[in-house]
C-alpha atoms as one frame of an Amber mdcrd trajectory, in Angstrom:
protein
  -6.865 197.049  24.485  -7.446 200.846  25.948  -8.182 199.152  29.218  -5.159
 196.383  29.669  -3.205 199.488  28.534  -4.268 201.692  31.330  -4.045 199.028
  33.856  -0.374 197.853  32.751   0.774 201.787  33.071  -0.656 202.481  36.435
   1.678 200.232  37.986   4.733 201.303  35.788   6.697 203.331  39.094   9.982
 203.232  37.001   9.924 206.855  35.574  13.168 207.818  37.260  14.984 204.603
  35.538  13.166 205.478  32.109  14.588 209.038  32.163  17.702 207.517  33.384
  17.931 205.665  30.408  17.138 207.879  27.848  19.440 210.811  28.951  22.359
 207.769  28.491  21.088 207.686  24.981  21.643 211.005  24.414  24.406 211.802
  26.134  26.902 211.454  23.331  25.280 213.874  21.358  25.213 216.798  23.958
  28.666 218.859  23.618  29.839 222.564  24.103  28.356 223.271  20.504  24.664
 222.497  21.394  22.143 224.793  22.041  19.182 224.309  24.508  16.112 225.631
  23.488  14.298 226.538  26.767  10.454 227.714  26.042   7.646 227.467  27.672
   3.855 227.115  26.583   0.691 226.058  27.325  -2.310 223.801  26.348  -5.730
 225.623  26.625  -8.977 223.720  27.693 -11.795 225.803  26.661 -14.371 224.024
  27.230 -13.025 221.929  30.109 -14.694 222.816  33.177 -13.162 219.969  36.004
  -9.821 218.543  35.306  -7.698 217.445  37.963  -5.669 220.817  38.588  -6.544
 222.846  35.920  -5.836 226.417  36.346  -5.553 229.505  34.294  -3.039 230.274
  31.268  -2.747 233.070  28.970  -3.446 231.785  25.747  -0.282 232.491  23.586
  -2.408 232.060  20.114  -5.133 234.446  20.735  -3.418 236.718  23.638  -6.430
 235.681  26.256  -5.940 235.402  29.540  -7.575 233.207  32.291  -8.055 230.436
  29.970  -8.577 226.698  31.637  -5.486 224.797  30.597  -2.137 223.828  31.809
   1.432 225.129  31.414   4.285 223.373  29.727   8.123 223.764  29.749  10.422
 222.237  27.060  14.247 222.197  26.502  15.306 220.987  23.533  18.845 220.321
  22.008  20.309 221.336  18.496  23.343 219.733  17.808  25.949 219.032  14.816
  25.682 215.456  15.398  21.719 215.294  14.803  19.527 216.718  12.161  16.436
 216.976  14.697  15.892 218.929  18.139  16.109 216.332  20.914  14.103 216.960
  23.442  16.523 216.635  27.095  12.881 218.239  28.967   9.206 218.414  29.486
   7.183 219.050  31.642   3.103 219.889  31.803   2.285 221.445  35.187  -0.445
 223.273  36.942  -0.494 227.232  38.278  -2.977 225.751  41.059  -1.196 222.555
  42.139  -0.240 222.655  45.610   3.780 221.822  44.901   3.535 225.505  42.747
   5.996 227.986  43.678   5.658 230.297  40.695   7.006 230.109  36.869  10.372
 231.211  37.388  11.301 228.212  39.907  10.022 225.955  37.246  12.182 226.914
  34.965  15.255 226.668  37.341  14.591 223.077  37.923  14.600 222.768  33.968
  17.846 224.150  34.396  19.215 222.664  37.076  18.018 218.901  35.119  20.603
 219.982  32.121  23.325 220.666  34.220  22.891 217.604  36.465  22.636 215.492
  33.742  25.155 217.213  31.010  26.944 219.071  32.932  28.132 222.880  32.034
  28.201 222.517  28.668  25.954 223.825  25.852  24.579 227.274  24.992  21.050
 228.092  27.131  18.877 229.847  25.002  15.628 231.389  25.903  12.643 233.112
  24.102  11.554 236.455  24.727   9.150 235.613  27.088  12.096 235.199  29.882
């Protein structure tokens, strides 16, 4: 089953259409009262030595720096039409990837994504790490 699913997923190239379909599905839930919660985090891999583009991160749980891992940027929308937060943007990225410029650049890309897809609505709330 894993081999079949992996093989089928490797030929999937319609990610942009998938994202657009998802955004179209949740579009009606977003309005001026929506709160977009922007939060950065990390996945640590302290015991991993060789993973693709693995960089170093600060482990928010322990406070350790230079831990093997990846950064995560998530934006969740809180709406008055839905009881649970709605994920509107999620990205895992590495600070050693050749396309990486800075965490600020990644944050600005995420804010541009929600502006491009939802317009200039809602309240953007960033935690104290920003």
